[in-house]
DRENTORKOL-3810 file (N, C-alpha, C; in nm, 4 decimals):
REM DRENTORKOL-3810
@n.u->0.0812; n.v->-0.1097; n.w->-0.0211; ca.u->-0.0063; ca.v->-0.0089; ca.w->0.0152; c.u->0.0881; c.v->0.1216; c.w->0.0012
@n.u->0.0425; n.v->0.2273; n.w->-0.0852; ca.u->0.1262; ca.v->0.3529; ca.w->-0.0797; c.u->0.1099; c.v->0.4121; c.w->0.0469
@n.u->0.2205; n.v->0.5042; n.w->0.0718; ca.u->0.2217; ca.v->0.5933; ca.w->0.1921; c.u->0.1572; c.v->0.7184; c.w->0.1533
@n.u->0.1023; n.v->0.7897; n.w->0.2547; ca.u->0.0530; ca.v->0.9305; ca.w->0.2178; c.u->0.1441; c.v->1.0095; c.w->0.1342
@n.u->0.2717; n.v->1.0258; n.w->0.1636; ca.u->0.3783; ca.v->1.0904; ca.w->0.1140; c.u->0.3814; c.v->1.0546; c.w->-0.0346
@n.u->0.3985; n.v->0.9110; n.w->-0.0634; ca.u->0.4094; ca.v->0.8596; ca.w->-0.2071; c.u->0.2830; c.v->0.9054; c.w->-0.2721
@n.u->0.1674; n.v->0.8925; n.w->-0.2155; ca.u->0.0402; ca.v->0.9367; ca.w->-0.2929; c.u->0.0427; c.v->1.0617; c.w->-0.3198
@n.u->0.0893; n.v->1.1587; n.w->-0.2238; ca.u->0.1065; ca.v->1.2867; ca.w->-0.2460; c.u->0.1798; c.v->1.3269; c.w->-0.3684
@n.u->0.2938; n.v->1.2636; n.w->-0.3556; ca.u->0.3995; ca.v->1.2968; ca.w->-0.4641; c.u->0.3370; c.v->1.2372; c.w->-0.6171
@n.u->0.2845; n.v->1.1336; n.w->-0.6171; ca.u->0.2455; ca.v->1.0723; ca.w->-0.7458; c.u->0.1212; c.v->1.1687; c.w->-0.7974
@n.u->0.0397; n.v->1.2161; n.w->-0.6969; ca.u->-0.0634; ca.v->1.3126; ca.w->-0.7452; c.u->-0.0227; c.v->1.4384; c.w->-0.7973
@n.u->0.0846; n.v->1.4956; n.w->-0.7300; ca.u->0.1360; ca.v->1.6194; ca.w->-0.7828; c.u->0.1968; c.v->1.5849; c.w->-0.9276
@n.u->0.2786; n.v->1.4848; n.w->-0.9384; ca.u->0.3358; ca.v->1.4483; ca.w->-1.0695; c.u->0.2276; c.v->1.4071; c.w->-1.1739
@n.u->0.1223; n.v->1.3583; n.w->-1.1383; ca.u->0.0106; ca.v->1.3332; ca.w->-1.2209; c.u->-0.0508; c.v->1.4595; c.w->-1.2836
@n.u->-0.0712; n.v->1.5546; n.w->-1.1853; ca.u->-0.1370; ca.v->1.6822; ca.w->-1.2199; c.u->-0.0434; c.v->1.7593; c.w->-1.3121
@n.u->0.0937; n.v->1.7581; n.w->-1.2898; ca.u->0.1887; ca.v->1.8232; ca.w->-1.3693; c.u->0.1776; c.v->1.7663; c.w->-1.5183
@n.u->0.1687; n.v->1.6403; n.w->-1.5199; ca.u->0.1692; ca.v->1.5680; ca.w->-1.6626; c.u->0.0449; c.v->1.6218; c.w->-1.7398
@n.u->-0.0745; n.v->1.5989; n.w->-1.6614; ca.u->-0.2052; ca.v->1.6298; ca.w->-1.7291; c.u->-0.2044; c.v->1.7761; c.w->-1.7779
@n.u->-0.1498; n.v->1.8665; n.w->-1.6851; ca.u->-0.1368; ca.v->2.0172; ca.w->-1.7125; c.u->-0.0646; c.v->2.0349; c.w->-1.8470
@n.u->0.0640; n.v->1.9586; n.w->-1.8434; ca.u->0.1460; ca.v->1.9861; ca.w->-1.9519; c.u->0.0867; c.v->1.9322; c.w->-2.0870
@n.u->0.0127; n.v->1.8228; n.w->-2.0763; ca.u->-0.0513; ca.v->1.7644; ca.w->-2.1947; c.u->-0.1811; c.v->1.8195; c.w->-2.2258
@n.u->-0.2317; n.v->1.9197; n.w->-2.1487; ca.u->-0.3732; ca.v->1.9663; ca.w->-2.1651; c.u->-0.3772; c.v->2.0505; c.w->-2.2905
@n.u->-0.2721; n.v->2.1166; n.w->-2.3507; ca.u->-0.2782; ca.v->2.1969; ca.w->-2.4606; c.u->-0.2784; c.v->2.1127; c.w->-2.5748
@n.u->-0.3481; n.v->2.1220; n.w->-2.6776; ca.u->-0.3585; ca.v->2.0460; ca.w->-2.7938; c.u->-0.2143; c.v->2.0651; c.w->-2.8745
@n.u->-0.1577; n.v->2.1711; n.w->-2.8839; ca.u->-0.0287; ca.v->2.1792; ca.w->-2.9504; c.u->0.0719; c.v->2.1127; c.w->-2.8824
@n.u->0.0863; n.v->2.1171; n.w->-2.7497; ca.u->0.1809; ca.v->2.0431; ca.w->-2.6766; c.u->0.1730; c.v->1.8923; c.w->-2.7009
@n.u->0.0191; n.v->1.8503; n.w->-2.6919; ca.u->0.0087; ca.v->1.7093; ca.w->-2.7239; c.u->0.0564; c.v->1.6662; c.w->-2.8702
@n.u->0.0259; n.v->1.7455; n.w->-2.9520; ca.u->0.0701; ca.v->1.7298; ca.w->-3.0984; c.u->0.2338; c.v->1.7216; c.w->-3.0939
@n.u->0.2909; n.v->1.8047; n.w->-3.0235; ca.u->0.4386; ca.v->1.8155; ca.w->-3.0086; c.u->0.4985; c.v->1.6937; c.w->-2.9519
@n.u->0.4348; n.v->1.6435; n.w->-2.8490; ca.u->0.4807; ca.v->1.5150; ca.w->-2.7879; c.u->0.4550; c.v->1.4070; c.w->-2.8932
@n.u->0.3686; n.v->1.3912; n.w->-2.9629; ca.u->0.3339; ca.v->1.3018; ca.w->-3.0546; c.u->0.4444; c.v->1.2962; c.w->-3.1739
@n.u->0.4736; n.v->1.3962; n.w->-3.2068; ca.u->0.5819; ca.v->1.4301; ca.w->-3.3292; c.u->0.7076; c.v->1.3847; c.w->-3.2710
@n.u->0.7469; n.v->1.4250; n.w->-3.1612; ca.u->0.8655; ca.v->1.3919; ca.w->-3.0855; c.u->0.8743; c.v->1.2400; c.w->-3.0595
@n.u->0.7707; n.v->1.1825; n.w->-3.0288; ca.u->0.7789; ca.v->1.0358; ca.w->-2.9819; c.u->0.8176; c.v->0.9556; c.w->-3.1143
@n.u->0.8005; n.v->1.0154; n.w->-3.2393; ca.u->0.8157; ca.v->0.9426; ca.w->-3.3610; c.u->0.9825; c.v->0.9610; c.w->-3.3989
@n.u->1.0380; n.v->1.0542; n.w->-3.3282; ca.u->1.1828; ca.v->1.0723; ca.w->-3.3543; c.u->1.2763; c.v->0.9808; c.w->-3.2793
@n.u->1.3562; n.v->0.9235; n.w->-3.3367; ca.u->1.4708; ca.v->0.8465; ca.w->-3.2586; c.u->1.6190; c.v->0.9186; c.w->-3.2985
@n.u->1.6951; n.v->0.9070; n.w->-3.1849; ca.u->1.8282; ca.v->0.9779; ca.w->-3.2033; c.u->1.9012; c.v->0.9041; c.w->-3.3279
@n.u->1.9369; n.v->0.9478; n.w->-3.4243; ca.u->1.9816; ca.v->1.1064; ca.w->-3.4340; c.u->1.8849; c.v->1.1929; c.w->-3.5202
@n.u->1.7588; n.v->1.1461; n.w->-3.5275; ca.u->1.6559; ca.v->1.2144; ca.w->-3.6073; c.u->1.5640; c.v->1.3152; c.w->-3.5088
@n.u->1.6350; n.v->1.3801; n.w->-3.4255; ca.u->1.5648; ca.v->1.4752; ca.w->-3.3265; c.u->1.5291; c.v->1.5998; c.w->-3.4220
@n.u->1.4338; n.v->1.6693; n.w->-3.3786; ca.u->1.4008; ca.v->1.7854; ca.w->-3.4719; c.u->1.4280; c.v->1.9084; c.w->-3.3886
@n.u->1.4477; n.v->2.0151; n.w->-3.4772; ca.u->1.4777; ca.v->2.1614; ca.w->-3.4040; c.u->1.3596; c.v->2.2440; c.w->-3.4013
@n.u->1.3569; n.v->2.3448; n.w->-3.3487; ca.u->1.2487; ca.v->2.4297; ca.w->-3.3274; c.u->1.1856; c.v->2.4830; c.w->-3.4757
@n.u->1.2656; n.v->2.5071; n.w->-3.5554; ca.u->1.2385; ca.v->2.5453; ca.w->-3.6950; c.u->1.1443; c.v->2.4419; c.w->-3.7550
@n.u->1.1954; n.v->2.3165; n.w->-3.7644; ca.u->1.1291; ca.v->2.1886; ca.w->-3.8289; c.u->0.9991; c.v->2.1733; c.w->-3.7433
@n.u->1.0046; n.v->2.1876; n.w->-3.6120; ca.u->0.8720; ca.v->2.1579; ca.w->-3.5353; c.u->0.7694; c.v->2.2704; c.w->-3.5564
@n.u->0.8091; n.v->2.3806; n.w->-3.5855; ca.u->0.7131; ca.v->2.5115; ca.w->-3.6133; c.u->0.6720; c.v->2.4883; c.w->-3.7493
@n.u->0.7402; n.v->2.4488; n.w->-3.8534; ca.u->0.6868; ca.v->2.4044; ca.w->-3.9843; c.u->0.5747; c.v->2.2961; c.w->-3.9663
@n.u->0.6072; n.v->2.1871; n.w->-3.9053; ca.u->0.5248; ca.v->2.0836; ca.w->-3.9033; c.u->0.4063; c.v->2.1047; c.w->-3.8289
@n.u->0.4164; n.v->2.1948; n.w->-3.7246; ca.u->0.2866; ca.v->2.2135; ca.w->-3.6323; c.u->0.2005; c.v->2.3199; c.w->-3.6958
@n.u->0.2749; n.v->2.4107; n.w->-3.7874; ca.u->0.1961; ca.v->2.5215; ca.w->-3.8453; c.u->0.1756; c.v->2.6380; c.w->-3.7401
@n.u->0.2801; n.v->2.6423; n.w->-3.6457; ca.u->0.2795; ca.v->2.7611; ca.w->-3.5341; c.u->0.4251; c.v->2.8254; c.w->-3.5463
@n.u->0.4266; n.v->2.9436; n.w->-3.4715; ca.u->0.5581; ca.v->3.0109; ca.w->-3.4737; c.u->0.6558; c.v->2.9543; c.w->-3.4049
@n.u->0.7721; n.v->2.9855; n.w->-3.4366; ca.u->0.9076; ca.v->2.9269; ca.w->-3.3628; c.u->0.8823; c.v->2.9611; c.w->-3.2151
@n.u->0.8346; n.v->3.0933; n.w->-3.1871; ca.u->0.8279; ca.v->3.1364; ca.w->-3.0468; c.u->0.7272; c.v->3.0534; c.w->-2.9694
@n.u->0.6075; n.v->3.0120; n.w->-3.0346; ca.u->0.5099; ca.v->2.9256; ca.w->-2.9729; c.u->0.5648; c.v->2.7891; c.w->-2.9392
@n.u->0.6482; n.v->2.7313; n.w->-3.0202; ca.u->0.7143; ca.v->2.6054; ca.w->-3.0164; c.u->0.8054; c.v->2.6041; c.w->-2.8951
@n.u->0.8780; n.v->2.7164; n.w->-2.8925; ca.u->0.9782; ca.v->2.7236; ca.w->-2.7710; c.u->0.9073; c.v->2.7246; c.w->-2.6575
@n.u->0.7964; n.v->2.8015; n.w->-2.6307; ca.u->0.7260; ca.v->2.8133; ca.w->-2.5039; c.u->0.6596; c.v->2.6587; c.w->-2.4671
@n.u->0.6198; n.v->2.6108; n.w->-2.5614; ca.u->0.5419; ca.v->2.4776; ca.w->-2.5320; c.u->0.6704; c.v->2.3751; c.w->-2.4845
@n.u->0.7982; n.v->2.3882; n.w->-2.5616; ca.u->0.8899; ca.v->2.2920; ca.w->-2.5328; c.u->0.9444; c.v->2.3284; c.w->-2.3856
@n.u->0.9414; n.v->2.4544; n.w->-2.3457; ca.u->0.9679; ca.v->2.4810; ca.w->-2.2110; c.u->0.8791; c.v->2.4266; c.w->-2.1006
@n.u->0.7547; n.v->2.4052; n.w->-2.1178; ca.u->0.6701; ca.v->2.3538; ca.w->-2.0494; c.u->0.6933; c.v->2.1922; c.w->-2.0349
@n.u->0.7293; n.v->2.1327; n.w->-2.1455; ca.u->0.7414; ca.v->1.9904; ca.w->-2.1506; c.u->0.8845; c.v->1.9423; c.w->-2.1022
@n.u->0.9794; n.v->2.0502; n.w->-2.1191; ca.u->1.1092; ca.v->2.0132; ca.w->-2.0637; c.u->1.0996; c.v->2.0382; c.w->-1.8994
@n.u->1.0108; n.v->2.1260; n.w->-1.8521; ca.u->0.9984; ca.v->2.1423; ca.w->-1.7078; c.u->0.9511; c.v->2.0153; c.w->-1.6322
@n.u->0.8823; n.v->1.9213; n.w->-1.6996; ca.u->0.8429; ca.v->1.7995; ca.w->-1.6304; c.u->0.9373; c.v->1.6843; c.w->-1.6695
@n.u->1.0378; n.v->1.7199; n.w->-1.7666; ca.u->1.1432; ca.v->1.6272; ca.w->-1.7925; c.u->1.0992; c.v->1.5388; c.w->-1.9189
@n.u->0.9919; n.v->1.5697; n.w->-1.9802; ca.u->0.9460; ca.v->1.4797; ca.w->-2.0918; c.u->1.0208; c.v->1.4850; c.w->-2.2305
@n.u->1.0765; n.v->1.6102; n.w->-2.2304; ca.u->1.1376; ca.v->1.6561; ca.w->-2.3515; c.u->1.2967; c.v->1.6945; c.w->-2.3235
@n.u->1.3915; n.v->1.6432; n.w->-2.3886; ca.u->1.5210; ca.v->1.6876; ca.w->-2.3764; c.u->1.5766; c.v->1.7501; c.w->-2.5083
@n.u->1.6767; n.v->1.8358; n.w->-2.4959; ca.u->1.7292; ca.v->1.9028; ca.w->-2.5988; c.u->1.8806; c.v->1.8688; c.w->-2.6194
@n.u->1.9479; n.v->1.8587; n.w->-2.7394; ca.u->2.0686; ca.v->1.8480; ca.w->-2.7589; c.u->2.1241; c.v->1.9567; c.w->-2.8603
@n.u->2.2271; n.v->2.0101; n.w->-2.8218; ca.u->2.2875; ca.v->2.1103; ca.w->-2.9148; c.u->2.3629; c.v->2.0513; c.w->-3.0239
@n.u->2.3271; n.v->2.0792; n.w->-3.1561; ca.u->2.3909; ca.v->2.0202; ca.w->-3.2789; c.u->2.4286; c.v->2.1480; c.w->-3.3594
@n.u->2.5449; n.v->2.1769; n.w->-3.3545; ca.u->2.5971; ca.v->2.3062; ca.w->-3.4283; c.u->2.5095; c.v->2.4265; c.w->-3.3889
@n.u->2.4522; n.v->2.5014; n.w->-3.4620; ca.u->2.3898; ca.v->2.6203; ca.w->-3.4168; c.u->2.2566; c.v->2.5894; c.w->-3.3558
@n.u->2.2014; n.v->2.4783; n.w->-3.3678; ca.u->2.0526; ca.v->2.4497; ca.w->-3.3442; c.u->2.0438; c.v->2.3451; c.w->-3.2210
@n.u->1.9356; n.v->2.3505; n.w->-3.1507; ca.u->1.9062; ca.v->2.2590; ca.w->-3.0557; c.u->1.8139; c.v->2.1565; c.w->-3.1057
@n.u->1.8258; n.v->2.0296; n.w->-3.1059; ca.u->1.7335; ca.v->1.9309; ca.w->-3.1552; c.u->1.6540; c.v->1.8625; c.w->-3.0290
@n.u->1.5463; n.v->1.8468; n.w->-3.0417; ca.u->1.4656; ca.v->1.8014; ca.w->-2.9221; c.u->1.4033; c.v->1.6573; c.w->-2.9617
@n.u->1.3954; n.v->1.5773; n.w->-2.8516; ca.u->1.3410; ca.v->1.4510; ca.w->-2.8436; c.u->1.2798; c.v->1.4080; c.w->-2.7127
@n.u->1.2027; n.v->1.3104; n.w->-2.7217; ca.u->1.1386; ca.v->1.2754; ca.w->-2.5978; c.u->1.2298; c.v->1.1873; c.w->-2.5022
@n.u->1.2369; n.v->1.2035; n.w->-2.3797; ca.u->1.3179; ca.v->1.1360; ca.w->-2.2721; c.u->1.2234; c.v->1.0241; c.w->-2.2556
@n.u->1.2779; n.v->0.8921; n.w->-2.3214; ca.u->1.1920; ca.v->0.7792; ca.w->-2.3061; c.u->1.1872; c.v->0.7179; c.w->-2.1673
@n.u->1.2616; n.v->0.7424; n.w->-2.0705; ca.u->1.2555; ca.v->0.6949; ca.w->-1.9365; c.u->1.1421; c.v->0.7876; c.w->-1.8715
@n.u->1.1392; n.v->0.9077; n.w->-1.8875; ca.u->1.0250; ca.v->0.9786; ca.w->-1.8378; c.u->0.9025; c.v->0.9659; c.w->-1.8982
@n.u->0.8867; n.v->0.9369; n.w->-2.0310; ca.u->0.7813; ca.v->0.8989; ca.w->-2.1060; c.u->0.7014; c.v->0.7713; c.w->-2.0270
@n.u->0.7891; n.v->0.6749; n.w->-2.0046; ca.u->0.7333; ca.v->0.5554; ca.w->-1.9329; c.u->0.6665; c.v->0.5905; c.w->-1.8187
@n.u->0.7552; n.v->0.6587; n.w->-1.7293; ca.u->0.6976; ca.v->0.7110; ca.w->-1.5878; c.u->0.5720; c.v->0.7832; c.w->-1.6166
@n.u->0.5496; n.v->0.8637; n.w->-1.7140; ca.u->0.4181; ca.v->0.9352; ca.w->-1.7373; c.u->0.3155; c.v->0.8517; c.w->-1.7791
@n.u->0.3487; n.v->0.7306; n.w->-1.8564; ca.u->0.2410; ca.v->0.6495; ca.w->-1.8908; c.u->0.1965; c.v->0.5801; c.w->-1.7633
@n.u->0.2892; n.v->0.5358; n.w->-1.6599; ca.u->0.2496; ca.v->0.4598; ca.w->-1.5460; c.u->0.1717; c.v->0.5568; c.w->-1.4633
@n.u->0.2026; n.v->0.6927; n.w->-1.4444; ca.u->0.1324; ca.v->0.7718; ca.w->-1.3615; c.u->-0.0074; c.v->0.7989; c.w->-1.4139
@n.u->-0.0143; n.v->0.8136; n.w->-1.5427; ca.u->-0.1376; ca.v->0.8481; ca.w->-1.6144; c.u->-0.2318; c.v->0.7398; c.w->-1.5920
@n.u->-0.1735; n.v->0.6084; n.w->-1.6106; ca.u->-0.2582; ca.v->0.4859; ca.w->-1.6174; c.u->-0.3015; c.v->0.4726; c.w->-1.4660
@n.u->-0.2210; n.v->0.4897; n.w->-1.3640; ca.u->-0.2604; ca.v->0.4825; ca.w->-1.2250; c.u->-0.3657; c.v->0.5836; c.w->-1.1909
@n.u->-0.3701; n.v->0.7096; n.w->-1.2433; ca.u->-0.4604; ca.v->0.8183; ca.w->-1.2090; c.u->-0.5927; c.v->0.7770; c.w->-1.2781
@n.u->-0.5980; n.v->0.7057; n.w->-1.3835; ca.u->-0.7270; ca.v->0.6892; ca.w->-1.4566; c.u->-0.7871; c.v->0.5453; c.w->-1.4322
@n.u->-0.7191; n.v->0.4744; n.w->-1.3470; ca.u->-0.7610; ca.v->0.3260; ca.w->-1.3242; c.u->-0.7578; c.v->0.3056; c.w->-1.1762
@n.u->-0.8003; n.v->0.3815; n.w->-1.1077; ca.u->-0.8019; ca.v->0.3603; ca.w->-0.9535; c.u->-0.9184; c.v->0.2541; c.w->-0.9366
@n.u->-0.8902; n.v->0.1539; n.w->-0.8734; ca.u->-0.9786; ca.v->0.0309; ca.w->-0.8652; c.u->-1.0715; c.v->0.0661; c.w->-0.7447
@n.u->-1.1685; n.v->-0.0039; n.w->-0.7178; ca.u->-1.2779; ca.v->0.0221; ca.w->-0.6130; c.u->-1.2174; c.v->-0.0144; c.w->-0.4836
@n.u->-1.1272; n.v->-0.1073; n.w->-0.4658; ca.u->-1.0672; ca.v->-0.1314; ca.w->-0.3437; c.u->-0.9889; c.v->-0.0053; c.w->-0.3009
@n.u->-0.9099; n.v->0.0671; n.w->-0.3926; ca.u->-0.8445; ca.v->0.1971; ca.w->-0.3657; c.u->-0.9324; c.v->0.2994; c.w->-0.3123
@n.u->-1.0486; n.v->0.3001; n.w->-0.3843; ca.u->-1.1411; ca.v->0.4142; ca.w->-0.3467; c.u->-1.1986; c.v->0.3883; c.w->-0.2044
@n.u->-1.2302; n.v->0.2509; n.w->-0.1844; ca.u->-1.2845; ca.v->0.2138; ca.w->-0.0574; c.u->-1.1802; c.v->0.2582; c.w->0.0567
@n.u->-1.0585; n.v->0.2192; n.w->0.0234; ca.u->-0.9645; ca.v->0.2462; ca.w->0.1355; c.u->-0.9468; c.v->0.4063; c.w->0.1539
@n.u->-0.9608; n.v->0.4894; n.w->0.0475; ca.u->-0.9463; ca.v->0.6315; ca.w->0.0660; c.u->-1.0710; c.v->0.6817; c.w->0.1285
@n.u->-1.1896; n.v->0.6304; n.w->0.1139; ca.u->-1.3051; ca.v->0.6870; ca.w->0.1744; c.u->-1.3156; c.v->0.6534; c.w->0.3216
@n.u->-1.2652; n.v->0.5222; n.w->0.3582; ca.u->-1.2629; ca.v->0.4821; ca.w->0.4921; c.u->-1.1611; c.v->0.5658; c.w->0.5800
@n.u->-1.0576; n.v->0.6173; n.w->0.5103; ca.u->-0.9476; ca.v->0.6974; ca.w->0.5728; c.u->-0.9897; c.v->0.8410; c.w->0.5835
@n.u->-1.0571; n.v->0.8855; n.w->0.4699; ca.u->-1.0921; ca.v->1.0291; ca.w->0.4788; c.u->-1.2434; c.v->1.0895; c.w->0.4882
@n.u->-1.3304; n.v->0.9910; n.w->0.4685; ca.u->-1.4698; ca.v->1.0237; ca.w->0.4818; c.u->-1.5212; c.v->0.9774; c.w->0.5993
@n.u->-1.5768; n.v->1.0740; n.w->0.6914; ca.u->-1.6240; ca.v->1.0552; ca.w->0.8220; c.u->-1.7568; c.v->0.9758; c.w->0.8194
@n.u->-1.8339; n.v->0.9973; n.w->0.6972; ca.u->-1.9535; ca.v->0.9326; ca.w->0.6846; c.u->-1.9552; c.v->0.7875; c.w->0.6523
@n.u->-1.8442; n.v->0.7413; n.w->0.5918; ca.u->-1.8293; ca.v->0.6064; ca.w->0.5408; c.u->-1.7876; c.v->0.5082; c.w->0.6748
@n.u->-1.8482; n.v->0.4274; n.w->0.7143; ca.u->-1.8160; ca.v->0.3306; ca.w->0.8043; c.u->-1.8058; c.v->0.1991; c.w->0.7602
@n.u->-1.7102; n.v->0.1152; n.w->0.8409; ca.u->-1.6695; ca.v->-0.0153; ca.w->0.7966; c.u->-1.8186; c.v->-0.0953; c.w->0.8482
@n.u->-1.8412; n.v->-0.1972; n.w->0.7407; ca.u->-1.9577; ca.v->-0.2861; ca.w->0.7872; c.u->-1.9180; c.v->-0.3525; c.w->0.9071
@n.u->-2.0485; n.v->-0.3841; n.w->0.9740; ca.u->-2.0415; ca.v->-0.4481; ca.w->1.1102; c.u->-2.0172; c.v->-0.5957; c.w->1.0736
@n.u->-1.9208; n.v->-0.6591; n.w->1.1671; ca.u->-1.8821; ca.v->-0.8046; ca.w->1.1397; c.u->-1.9760; c.v->-0.8901; c.w->1.1823
END
């Protein structure tokens, strides 16, 4: 069973992931970058062209995705090329799955712990 601290940390991470991916352009950006494999990372210019948005907009979206560690950049000459951090992507998948698939047992445990009106059945 998770401790309260672990639950709190996971919840904060889940909220950060959902917040970062809530924007349709960022979601498209992640999908584009998921298709890239080193050495085929894309620079801001290429991403802007593929997404049909400005370079400035791409940079701002990348900033949000880098803040949660989902996207990494690597300098190649004059440009920085971006790709998805596969380790963080897998952690995001796990956290999102856990947030969206809370079983009834977990809900019952939370209610028993936090809801004063829910009582355990008499034995």
